[in-house]
C-alpha positions in Angstrom: -180.4 80.1 177.2 -182.6 79.7 174.1 -185.4 82.1 173.4 -184.3 84.4 176.2 -182.5 87.7 175.7 -179.9 88.5 178.3 -178.9 92.2 178.7 -176.1 93.6 181.0 -175.5 97.1 182.1 -175.0 99.5 185.0 -177.4 101.7 186.9 -177.0 104.6 189.4 -177.5 103.3 192.9 -177.5 105.0 196.3 -174.8 107.7 196.6 -174.2 107.6 192.9 -172.4 104.2 192.9 -172.7 102.4 189.6 -173.9 98.8 190.2 -173.9 96.0 187.7 -177.3 94.6 186.6 -178.7 92.2 184.1 -182.1 91.3 182.7 -183.6 88.3 181.0 -186.5 88.9 178.5 -188.6 86.2 176.8 -188.3 86.3 173.0 -191.2 84.1 172.2 -193.8 85.3 174.7 -195.0 88.7 175.7 -194.0 89.9 179.1 -196.9 89.4 181.6 -195.0 90.3 184.8 -191.6 91.4 186.1 -189.6 89.7 188.8 -186.7 91.5 190.5 -184.1 89.1 192.1 -181.9 90.0 195.0 -179.1 87.5 195.7 -177.5 86.4 198.9 -174.2 87.2 200.6 -171.1 86.3 198.7 -173.1 85.6 195.5 -174.2 87.5 192.5 -177.0 87.9 190.0 -176.0 85.0 187.8 -176.9 82.3 190.4 -180.5 82.0 189.3 -180.3 80.2 185.9 -182.8 77.6 186.9 -185.4 80.2 187.9 -184.7 82.3 184.7 -185.0 79.3 182.4 -188.4 78.3 183.9 -190.0 81.7 184.4 -188.9 83.6 181.2 -190.6 81.2 178.7 -193.8 81.6 180.8 -193.8 85.3 180.1 -191.8 86.8 183.0 -189.0 89.3 182.5 -186.5 89.0 185.2 -184.0 91.6 186.5 -181.1 91.1 189.0 -178.2 93.2 190.2 -175.0 92.6 192.0 -175.1 94.1 195.5 -172.5 96.6 196.3 -169.4 94.7 197.4 -170.5 91.7 195.4 -169.9 90.2 192.0 -169.3 92.7 189.3 -170.3 95.7 191.4 -167.7 98.0 193.1 -167.2 98.4 196.8 -165.3 96.6 199.6 -166.5 93.0 199.6 -169.5 92.6 201.9 -169.2 96.1 203.4 -172.0 98.6 204.0 -172.1 101.7 206.1 -175.6 100.8 207.2 -178.5 98.7 206.0 -179.9 101.8 204.3 -177.2 101.3 201.6 -178.9 98.0 200.5 -182.4 99.4 201.0 -181.8 102.5 198.9 -179.8 100.6 196.2 -182.8 98.4 195.8 -185.2 101.4 195.7 -183.1 102.9 192.9 -183.1 99.7 191.0 -186.9 99.3 191.4 -187.4 102.7 189.9 -185.0 101.9 187.1 -186.9 98.7 186.3 -190.3 100.4 186.5 -189.1 103.0 184.0 -188.2 100.2 181.6 -191.3 98.1 182.3 -194.1 100.5 183.0 -197.5 99.1 184.1 -196.3 95.5 184.4 -197.1 93.5 187.6 -194.0 93.8 189.7 -192.7 91.1 192.1 -189.6 91.0 194.4 -187.7 87.8 195.0 -184.8 87.5 197.5 -182.7 84.6 198.5 -180.9 84.2 201.9 -179.5 87.7 202.8 -181.5 88.9 199.7 -184.6 87.6 201.6 -183.7 90.0 204.4 -183.3 92.8 201.9 -186.6 92.3 200.1 -188.7 91.8 203.3 -187.2 94.9 204.9 -187.9 96.8 201.6 -191.5 95.5 201.3 -192.3 96.5 204.8 -191.2 100.0 204.1 -192.2 100.5 200.5 -195.1 98.2 199.7 -196.6 100.4 197.0 -196.5 99.1 193.4 -195.6 95.6 194.5 -197.9 92.7 193.4 -196.1 90.3 195.8 -192.8 89.3 197.5 -191.0 86.0 197.5 -188.4 85.0 200.0 -186.3 81.9 199.4 -184.5 80.6 202.5 -184.5 84.1 204.1 -181.8 84.4 206.7 -184.2 85.7 209.4 -183.7 82.9 212.0 -180.7 80.9 213.2 -177.8 81.2 210.8 -174.7 79.1 210.4 -172.3 81.6 211.9 -170.8 80.9 215.3 -172.0 83.0 218.3 -168.3 83.9 219.0 -167.9 85.4 215.6 -171.1 87.4 216.1 -169.9 88.8 219.4 -166.6 89.9 217.9 -168.5 91.4 214.9 -170.7 93.5 217.2 -167.7 94.9 219.0 -165.7 95.6 215.8 -168.7 97.2 214.1 -168.3 100.1 216.6 -164.5 100.4 216.5 -163.4 99.0 213.1 -166.5 98.5 210.9 -164.6 97.6 207.7 -162.8 94.7 209.4 -163.1 91.6 207.1 -163.3 88.0 208.3 -164.2 84.7 206.8 -168.0 84.1 207.0 -167.6 80.6 208.1 -170.4 79.4 205.9 -170.2 75.8 204.8 -170.3 75.7 200.9 -171.3 72.0 201.1 -174.6 73.1 202.7 -175.9 75.1 199.8 -177.1 72.2 197.8 -177.2 68.4 197.8 -176.1 68.5 194.1 -172.3 68.1 194.1 -172.0 69.8 190.8 -173.7 72.9 192.2 -171.3 73.0 195.2 -168.3 72.5 192.9 -169.4 75.3 190.6 -170.0 77.6 193.6 -166.5 76.9 194.9 -164.9 77.5 191.5 -166.8 80.7 190.7 -164.4 83.7 190.8 -167.3 86.1 191.5 -168.3 84.3 194.7 -166.6 85.4 197.9 -166.7 83.9 201.5 -166.0 87.0 203.6 -168.1 89.3 205.8 -167.4 92.5 207.6 -168.0 93.5 211.1 -170.5 96.2 210.1 -172.5 93.9 207.8 -172.8 91.2 210.5 -174.1 93.8 213.0 -176.5 95.3 210.5 -177.9 91.9 209.5 -178.6 91.1 213.1 -180.3 94.5 213.7 -182.4 94.3 210.6 -183.5 90.8 211.2 -184.8 91.8 214.6 -186.7 94.7 213.1 -188.2 92.5 210.4 -189.4 89.9 212.9 -190.8 92.7 215.1 -192.8 94.2 212.2 -194.1 91.0 210.6 -197.7 92.1 211.3 -197.2 95.2 209.2 -196.7 93.3 205.9 -199.4 94.4 203.4 -198.6 92.5 200.2 -199.0 88.8 199.2 -196.1 86.7 200.5 -194.5 83.4 199.5 -191.7 81.9 201.5 -189.8 78.8 200.3 -187.4 77.0 202.6 -185.5 73.7 202.7 -186.2 71.8 205.9 -182.6 70.7 206.0 -181.2 74.2 205.5 -178.2 74.6 207.9 -177.1 78.0 206.6 -180.4 79.8 207.3 -182.5 77.5 209.4 -186.3 77.5 208.7 -187.3 78.5 212.2 -187.1 82.2 211.3 -189.4 81.7 208.3 -191.9 79.9 210.4 -191.9 82.5 213.1 -192.2 85.4 210.6 -195.1 83.9 208.7 -196.9 83.0 211.9 -196.9 86.7 212.8 -197.9 88.0 209.4 -201.5 89.2 209.5 -201.8 89.6 205.7 -204.1 86.7 204.7 -202.5 86.0 201.4 -199.4 84.2 202.7 -197.8 80.9 202.0 -194.9 78.9 203.4 -193.6 76.0 201.4 -191.1 73.7 203.1 -189.2 71.1 201.1 -188.1 67.9 203.1 -184.4 67.3 202.8 -183.7 70.4 200.8 -180.6 72.6 201.5 -180.1 76.3 201.4 -180.4 77.0 197.6 -183.8 75.4 197.1 -183.7 76.7 193.5 -180.4 74.9 192.8 -180.9 71.8 194.9 -181.9 68.2 193.9 -185.6 68.3 193.1 -185.5 72.1 192.4 -188.0 71.6 189.7 -190.8 71.2 192.2 -189.9 74.4 194.1 -189.7 76.4 190.9 -193.0 75.0 189.7 -194.5 76.1 193.0 -193.0 79.6 192.5 -194.3 79.9 189.0 -197.8 78.7 190.0 -197.8 81.3 192.8 -196.7 84.1 190.4 -199.5 83.0 187.9 -202.1 83.3 190.6 -201.0 86.8 191.5 -200.7 88.4 188.1 -204.2 89.9 188.4 -204.6 92.8 190.8 -206.4 92.1 194.0 -210.0 93.2 194.2 -210.8 96.2 196.5 -212.9 94.0 198.7 
């Protein structure tokens, strides 16, 4: 990526676990804002090249980390003891980023399960956030069979570390066959879930939907109308119940789950950049 500095490292997360992270800093423009990216299940922080290549030259420094049990980070694949593992990992990372980028406008962006993570986080820790972006958040109907979910609920109580195939259809991530092929060939991508994670996702999504009216920061949701992995009904329901007046839902006809990597992703990323630009200045007290 020309004119962008990519840095890799580790940071101390919840419980002392050392998680992998990376940052992308513009070389030819001063940093005007910081965007922290949280990836989806089975993925990792390198899946946002299109976002990075558009936002960094516009003056945004971006940070992303590999969730525990994902990518280059340690831990059993897709296992957490409770959702608080993800929540506190993100809180530690946000503090780490703020120490490196003091006084910069700070935004959170999450995709799919990362959308669940950032919405849960923002509802609990809204301070210092200029805004939150959720791309295809998995807060509605998801592409996992009800039978698997029933099994997962039971096993979460008796054998929480039990692993199973997630059953997600890789072909549903994007209409671009090259994106799908790269996803399938990526050695850092996995297609497993655990019983405890499935149960915690279900519980956390219910909590988020029940507390939508408590959101107190500007919100942007972007969702493909043809998303079969995380159907857009959850985004519509959530934003309908958000009472924060600064809220936007952008739906993209025909788009699949990875709106940022789909055919026509340029329009979605342009919308994202325009929203970020509008929210760089702090809100007036009135």
